[in-house]
RODO-2510 file (C-alpha; in nm, 4 decimals, decimal comma):
residues 304
     n   res          X          Y          Z
     1     x    -2,3943     0,4952    -0,7841
     2     x    -2,0825     0,6599    -0,8894
     3     x    -2,1855     0,9601    -0,6394
     4     x    -2,2275     0,7274    -0,3682
     5     x    -1,8853     0,5839    -0,4443
     6     x    -1,7438     0,9374    -0,4346
     7     x    -1,8962     0,9794    -0,0954
     8     x    -1,7370     0,6577     0,0208
     9     x    -1,3938     0,7706    -0,1061
    10     x    -1,4193     1,1132     0,0917
    11     x    -1,5544     0,9224     0,4033
    12     x    -1,2589     0,6898     0,3778
    13     x    -0,9938     0,9733     0,3416
    14     x    -1,1376     1,1635     0,6241
    15     x    -1,1211     0,8613     0,8503
    16     x    -0,7721     0,7929     0,7580
    17     x    -0,6840     1,1603     0,8313
    18     x    -0,8770     1,1787     1,1679
    19     x    -0,8524     0,8353     1,3029
    20     x    -0,5509     0,6583     1,1245
    21     x    -0,6239     0,2924     1,1867
    22     x    -0,9025     0,1073     1,3559
    23     x    -0,7698    -0,0664     1,6900
    24     x    -0,5842    -0,3843     1,6120
    25     x    -0,8201    -0,6101     1,7813
    26     x    -1,1017    -0,5172     1,5469
    27     x    -0,9112    -0,4030     1,2425
    28     x    -1,0342    -0,6184     0,9336
    29     x    -0,6833    -0,6520     0,7955
    30     x    -0,5545    -0,7780     1,1250
    31     x    -0,8331    -1,0285     1,1532
    32     x    -0,7630    -1,1339     0,7992
    33     x    -0,4003    -1,1872     0,8818
    34     x    -0,4942    -1,3975     1,1879
    35     x    -0,7077    -1,6152     0,9506
    36     x    -0,4136    -1,6389     0,7036
    37     x    -0,1730    -1,7511     0,9644
    38     x    -0,2842    -2,1282     0,9901
    39     x    -0,2201    -2,1469     0,6281
    40     x     0,1294    -2,0684     0,6533
    41     x     0,2582    -2,4173     0,7190
    42     x     0,4152    -2,7123     0,5206
    43     x     0,1761    -2,8646     0,2778
    44     x     0,2094    -3,2172     0,1135
    45     x     0,1578    -3,0363    -0,2218
    46     x     0,2838    -2,6842    -0,1574
    47     x     0,2511    -2,5624    -0,5065
    48     x    -0,1044    -2,6721    -0,5825
    49     x    -0,2289    -2,5605    -0,2278
    50     x    -0,0570    -2,2342    -0,2672
    51     x    -0,2493    -2,1803    -0,5951
    52     x    -0,5657    -2,2603    -0,4064
    53     x    -0,5010    -2,0217    -0,1309
    54     x    -0,4006    -1,7404    -0,3640
    55     x    -0,7264    -1,7649    -0,5722
    56     x    -0,9757    -1,8931    -0,3303
    57     x    -0,9205    -1,6593    -0,0371
    58     x    -0,9196    -1,3286    -0,2227
    59     x    -1,2261    -1,4237    -0,4084
    60     x    -1,4026    -1,5374    -0,0968
    61     x    -1,3244    -1,2210     0,0890
    62     x    -1,4150    -0,9957    -0,2012
    63     x    -1,7197    -1,1654    -0,2636
    64     x    -1,8283    -1,1678     0,1026
    65     x    -1,7690    -0,8018     0,1227
    66     x    -1,9452    -0,7103    -0,2015
    67     x    -2,2374    -0,9306    -0,0805
    68     x    -2,2702    -0,7483     0,2501
    69     x    -2,2747    -0,3999     0,0768
    70     x    -2,5233    -0,5205    -0,1947
    71     x    -2,7513    -0,6226     0,0890
    72     x    -2,7173    -0,2890     0,2662
    73     x    -2,7793    -0,1191    -0,0824
    74     x    -3,1038    -0,2714    -0,1124
    75     x    -3,2074    -0,1347     0,2233
    76     x    -3,0522     0,2168     0,2004
    77     x    -2,7924     0,3836    -0,0426
    78     x    -2,6691     0,6201     0,2169
    79     x    -2,6186     0,3488     0,4573
    80     x    -2,4506     0,1469     0,1775
    81     x    -2,2153     0,4471     0,1226
    82     x    -2,1118     0,4591     0,4794
    83     x    -2,0443     0,0687     0,4798
    84     x    -1,8415     0,0924     0,1496
    85     x    -1,6584     0,4090     0,2961
    86     x    -1,5639     0,2013     0,6059
    87     x    -1,4426    -0,1087     0,3814
    88     x    -1,2110     0,1370     0,1782
    89     x    -1,0797     0,2895     0,5081
    90     x    -0,9914    -0,0561     0,6338
    91     x    -0,8253    -0,1496     0,2946
    92     x    -0,6180     0,1775     0,2707
    93     x    -0,3530     0,3384     0,4913
    94     x    -0,1605     0,6674     0,4804
    95     x    -0,1677     0,8543     0,8098
    96     x    -0,0265     0,5490     1,0216
    97     x     0,2238     0,4824     0,7679
    98     x     0,3809     0,8346     0,7691
    99     x     0,3387     0,8527     1,1485
   100     x     0,5704     0,5289     1,1786
   101     x     0,8239     0,7091     0,9660
   102     x     0,8101     1,0101     1,1776
   103     x     0,8610     0,7821     1,4895
   104     x     1,1647     0,6165     1,3295
   105     x     1,3300     0,9392     1,2899
   106     x     1,2513     1,0657     1,6138
   107     x     1,3956     0,7684     1,7799
   108     x     1,7032     0,8124     1,5723
   109     x     1,8008     1,1226     1,7633
   110     x     1,7487     0,9201     2,0995
   111     x     1,8400     0,5647     2,0565
   112     x     1,9454     0,3907     1,7343
   113     x     1,8525     0,0510     1,8880
   114     x     1,5064     0,1682     1,9418
   115     x     1,4835     0,3057     1,5918
   116     x     1,6032    -0,0279     1,4474
   117     x     1,3135    -0,1993     1,6448
   118     x     1,0704     0,0562     1,5338
   119     x     1,1736     0,0100     1,1714
   120     x     1,0412    -0,3433     1,1843
   121     x     0,6810    -0,1913     1,1637
   122     x     0,7637    -0,0338     0,8283
   123     x     1,0181    -0,2604     0,6573
   124     x     1,0683    -0,6365     0,6703
   125     x     1,4443    -0,6198     0,6370
   126     x     1,7066    -0,7178     0,9175
   127     x     1,7454    -0,3831     1,0805
   128     x     1,9857    -0,5131     1,3466
   129     x     2,3076    -0,3896     1,1705
   130     x     2,1811    -0,0782     0,9789
   131     x     2,3401     0,2540     1,0415
   132     x     2,1458     0,5730     1,0743
   133     x     2,1425     0,6601     0,7011
   134     x     2,0487     0,3136     0,6174
   135     x     1,7666     0,3225     0,8583
   136     x     1,6339     0,6441     0,7045
   137     x     1,6770     0,4824     0,3603
   138     x     1,4560     0,1849     0,4543
   139     x     1,2058     0,4283     0,6042
   140     x     1,1906     0,6361     0,2992
   141     x     1,1716     0,3280     0,0723
   142     x     0,8943     0,1821     0,2800
   143     x     0,6493     0,4848     0,2678
   144     x     0,7123     0,5196    -0,1101
   145     x     0,6487     0,1516    -0,1759
   146     x     0,3434     0,1274     0,0695
   147     x     0,1953     0,4368    -0,1059
   148     x     0,1249     0,1884    -0,3889
   149     x     0,0293    -0,1114    -0,1714
   150     x    -0,1563     0,0673     0,0946
   151     x    -0,3328     0,3320    -0,0951
   152     x    -0,3210     0,3472    -0,4765
   153     x    -0,3990    -0,0329    -0,5301
   154     x    -0,7209    -0,0601    -0,3274
   155     x    -0,8349     0,2761    -0,4172
   156     x    -0,7811     0,2059    -0,7768
   157     x    -0,9601    -0,1182    -0,7454
   158     x    -1,2492     0,0597    -0,5654
   159     x    -1,2805     0,3403    -0,8236
   160     x    -1,2911     0,0853    -1,1147
   161     x    -1,5338    -0,1409    -0,9454
   162     x    -1,7592     0,1690    -0,8787
   163     x    -1,8118     0,1873    -1,2605
   164     x    -2,0148    -0,1168    -1,1992
   165     x    -2,1710    -0,0913    -0,8709
   166     x    -2,1018     0,0055    -0,5034
   167     x    -2,0941    -0,3653    -0,3963
   168     x    -1,8434    -0,4496    -0,6853
   169     x    -1,6193    -0,1522    -0,5715
   170     x    -1,6169    -0,2585    -0,1965
   171     x    -1,5556    -0,6262    -0,3225
   172     x    -1,2756    -0,5087    -0,5375
   173     x    -1,0945    -0,3218    -0,2818
   174     x    -1,1187    -0,6073    -0,0340
   175     x    -0,9954    -0,8466    -0,2989
   176     x    -0,6795    -0,6455    -0,3652
   177     x    -0,6143    -0,5948     0,0059
   178     x    -0,6288    -0,9741     0,0509
   179     x    -0,3957    -1,0541    -0,2345
   180     x    -0,1468    -0,7881    -0,0856
   181     x    -0,1792    -0,9427     0,2612
   182     x    -0,1248    -1,2710     0,1392
   183     x     0,1968    -1,1656    -0,0429
   184     x     0,3175    -0,9947     0,2739
   185     x     0,2757    -1,2940     0,4933
   186     x     0,3362    -1,5905     0,2412
   187     x     0,5263    -1,4552    -0,0562
   188     x     0,8722    -1,5368     0,0379
   189     x     1,1280    -1,7398    -0,1684
   190     x     1,1599    -2,0162     0,0872
   191     x     0,7644    -2,0624     0,1108
   192     x     0,6703    -2,2639    -0,1957
   193     x     0,3036    -2,2343    -0,0770
   194     x     0,3363    -1,8566    -0,1109
   195     x     0,4856    -1,8414    -0,4799
   196     x     0,1300    -1,8199    -0,6318
   197     x     0,0292    -1,5331    -0,3842
   198     x     0,3524    -1,3410    -0,4665
   199     x     0,2912    -1,3841    -0,8568
   200     x    -0,0622    -1,2611    -0,8094
   201     x     0,0435    -0,9663    -0,6242
   202     x     0,2994    -0,8834    -0,8868
   203     x     0,0243    -0,8773    -1,1535
   204     x    -0,2154    -0,6641    -0,9292
   205     x     0,0443    -0,4240    -0,8339
   206     x     0,1786    -0,3493    -1,1882
   207     x    -0,0526    -0,0630    -1,2688
   208     x    -0,0611     0,0791    -0,9043
   209     x     0,3067     0,1073    -0,8827
   210     x     0,3367     0,3030    -1,1828
   211     x     0,0511     0,5332    -1,1023
   212     x     0,2035     0,5875    -0,7684
   213     x     0,5165     0,7020    -0,9500
   214     x     0,3270     0,9397    -1,1486
   215     x     0,1402     1,0725    -0,8529
   216     x     0,4752     1,1243    -0,6701
   217     x     0,6072     1,3090    -0,9844
   218     x     0,3098     1,5388    -0,9744
   219     x     0,3517     1,5988    -0,6063
   220     x     0,7031     1,6773    -0,6373
   221     x     0,6320     1,9149    -0,9277
   222     x     0,8975     1,7353    -1,1408
   223     x     0,7380     1,5171    -1,4172
   224     x     1,0911     1,3844    -1,5275
   225     x     1,1462     1,1816    -1,1952
   226     x     0,9971     0,8622    -1,3044
   227     x     1,1984     0,8853    -1,6346
   228     x     1,5266     0,9219    -1,4346
   229     x     1,4237     0,6408    -1,2053
   230     x     1,4003     0,3983    -1,5045
   231     x     1,7677     0,3208    -1,4980
   232     x     1,7284     0,1957    -1,1336
   233     x     1,4148     0,0097    -1,1010
   234     x     1,5594    -0,3171    -1,2629
   235     x     1,8007    -0,3384    -0,9658
   236     x     1,4971    -0,3926    -0,7275
   237     x     1,3834    -0,7640    -0,7018
   238     x     1,0217    -0,6721    -0,7371
   239     x     0,8876    -0,5841    -1,0637
   240     x     0,6763    -0,3048    -0,9228
   241     x     0,8189    -0,1328    -0,5938
   242     x     1,1197     0,0135    -0,7707
   243     x     0,8990     0,2716    -0,9370
   244     x     0,7624     0,4640    -0,6401
   245     x     1,0908     0,3972    -0,4547
   246     x     1,3199     0,5084    -0,7389
   247     x     1,0829     0,8150    -0,8194
   248     x     1,1071     0,9227    -0,4419
   249     x     1,5036     0,8787    -0,4695
   250     x     1,4996     1,0962    -0,7826
   251     x     1,2838     1,3596    -0,6430
   252     x     1,4709     1,3941    -0,3253
   253     x     1,8209     1,3608    -0,4855
   254     x     1,9192     1,0952    -0,2228
   255     x     2,0664     0,7568    -0,2410
   256     x     1,8370     0,4724    -0,1121
   257     x     1,9906     0,1276    -0,0474
   258     x     1,8962    -0,2118     0,0693
   259     x     2,2344    -0,3480     0,1653
   260     x     2,3435    -0,6364    -0,0501
   261     x     2,0202    -0,6181    -0,2574
   262     x     1,9985    -0,2780    -0,4616
   263     x     2,0971     0,0826    -0,4706
   264     x     1,8695     0,3529    -0,6143
   265     x     2,0370     0,6742    -0,7359
   266     x     2,4024     0,5698    -0,6400
   267     x     2,5436     0,8928    -0,7522
   268     x     2,3497     1,0880    -0,4897
   269     x     2,4119     1,1580    -0,1160
   270     x     2,2989     0,9164     0,1514
   271     x     1,9672     1,0453     0,3323
   272     x     1,9885     1,2813     0,6312
   273     x     1,7270     1,3604     0,8867
   274     x     1,5636     1,6531     0,7007
   275     x     1,5101     1,3999     0,4055
   276     x     1,2786     1,1776     0,6027
   277     x     1,0600     1,4867     0,6744
   278     x     1,0739     1,5718     0,2968
   279     x     0,9785     1,2178     0,1832
   280     x     0,6972     1,2269     0,4377
   281     x     0,5573     1,5366     0,3089
   282     x     0,5874     1,4346    -0,0572
   283     x     0,4233     1,0991    -0,0075
   284     x     0,1510     1,2811     0,1883
   285     x     0,0822     1,5242    -0,0956
   286     x     0,0819     1,2392    -0,3427
   287     x    -0,1545     1,0352    -0,1332
   288     x    -0,4003     1,3427    -0,0982
   289     x    -0,3683     1,3914    -0,4714
   290     x    -0,4753     1,0364    -0,5294
   291     x    -0,7721     1,0634    -0,2890
   292     x    -0,8778     1,3708    -0,4299
   293     x    -0,8513     1,2723    -0,7901
   294     x    -1,0380     0,9440    -0,7198
   295     x    -1,3369     1,1337    -0,5489
   296     x    -1,3331     1,3959    -0,8306
   297     x    -1,3609     1,1340    -1,1137
   298     x    -1,6227     0,9322    -0,9482
   299     x    -1,8488     1,2385    -0,8679
   300     x    -1,7996     1,3639    -1,2169
   301     x    -1,8871     1,0093    -1,3566
   302     x    -2,2172     1,0333    -1,1486
   303     x    -2,2966     1,3754    -1,2645
   304     x    -2,2837     1,2680    -1,6387
***
């Protein structure tokens, strides 16, 4: 079954490269977001309800996806490989993320207000008063952080689940993506019903964030970048996102800053136009390294 899982990883990687993202009207993650939206409201017992949402929804989604793949496996393993590949494709994202960063940089040369608006597709921060270097910093930070959220975390879950079975692999990827989606929609300090979702996401992302930093270091051909970043990561409120962001700041030798919140690599210069392209190429290499390593290890496990 590990060989089938390796095939699913290759299919998902190719679809990401060739397609980018499914249309929003049918994208499973977009549909999941629309299902979560009604839960984002005031509750009489917000802490208790938030805990229930954080636990029950990811389990239901993961179990449902795993059950579908299990049914298909009983009929045809090649068909199940395709279905699992489509699940993984839906749970991961790399090409669209990098395309958005390119679009932000392109707009910076034309209309800074348009670039500020486009940045909202990448970063949740208020972009209305950001200058050009701060917009570039936000774009670079976002693609670094989302390497972990959007690719490494669901792919790692899939690969670990594949050691058990293909349905478990698909279910695990769906579980992690649901946890991440809940955090992005509910996990804010002013939403008590999102506290549990934010905490669960912190737990789930602990290993992927650090693996992403290692992948970026390998892609940069500079193994010391995560160690140089260690002195900055505690400045970021998240216990995880500072690792890939700090590693990119170190690898590119640029200062990354969220105004009023944190500064990474404060002795370096602010990012310039060429640095966004350098960051895109670095994250792209790291992403393909992760795709390739996952496929290779699963195929190797299948041949043993």
